[in-house]
N, C-alpha and C positions, 0 to 999 in steps of 0.2 A: 504494500500500500504506500502511496506516495506521501501521505501526511504522517505516517508513523515514524517515530524516531528510533534509530538503532539504540540498543541498550548502551548506556554510558554517554550518549550524546546529550549535551545540555540543550534544553528547550528555552528559546528566548521569547519575551513578550511580543505580541503582535504590533502592527503599525499604529494601533490606537494608543499605545503607550508612548509614542513619539510626539512630544509637545514641547514647544519652546516659549520662553518669555515669562514663566512663573517665577523661577529663581535659578541661581547658578547651579545648584545640585541637580535640579530637574533638567536643565539644559545640557549638563554634562552626560547624564544618563541617556537623554534622548539622542544626543550626538553619537554616543557609543552604539546605541541600537540602530540608528540611521546608517552608520558606517558598516555595521555587521550585515544589515539587509542589503546595502549597496554592493557589498563584496560577495553576495550570493552567486555561485557559479552559474546557475540557470539564468539569472538576470544578466550577468556579464556576457554570457554566450549570445544573448539576443542584442544587448546594447552595444558592445564594443565594435562589431562590424559596421554599425550605423554611424559611429562617430567620425567626424572629419579629422584629418591629420592635425589641424590647429587645435581642435578640442582635446585630442590626446595629449599634445604638448602642453596645453594650458593646465590640464588636470595634473600632470606629472610635475610641472613647475610649481603649481600652487601647493601640492602636498609636500614636495621636497623643501619648498621655502618654509613651510610651517615647521617641519622637522628641524631644519637648519637653525631656525630662530629659537626653538624651545628645547632642543636636545643638545647635550654635549656630544663631541665626536665619539667618546667612549659609549655613551648611551645609545647613540645611533647604531653603532656597530653591534652592540649587545642586543638591543631590542628590535631593531628593524632588520638588520642583516643576519641576526642570530649567530654571530661569531663568538 
């Protein structure tokens, strides 16, 4: 069944739990859920082929810029590159 989770997989709240503007903690939780949903393989399999080259570059530039601003080089290597 498509909606059944494998044993041991964590189930995340649905999109209704994604709300912004109440307070910082809710915004952080919502952004986390939003990014997890955005990174879903099925979504990306549909979305990525439809992106224009400049949209791919802009997305990568934006995300790497955020990491560069808020992570040390050591954190970047450990957390993002898993080194």
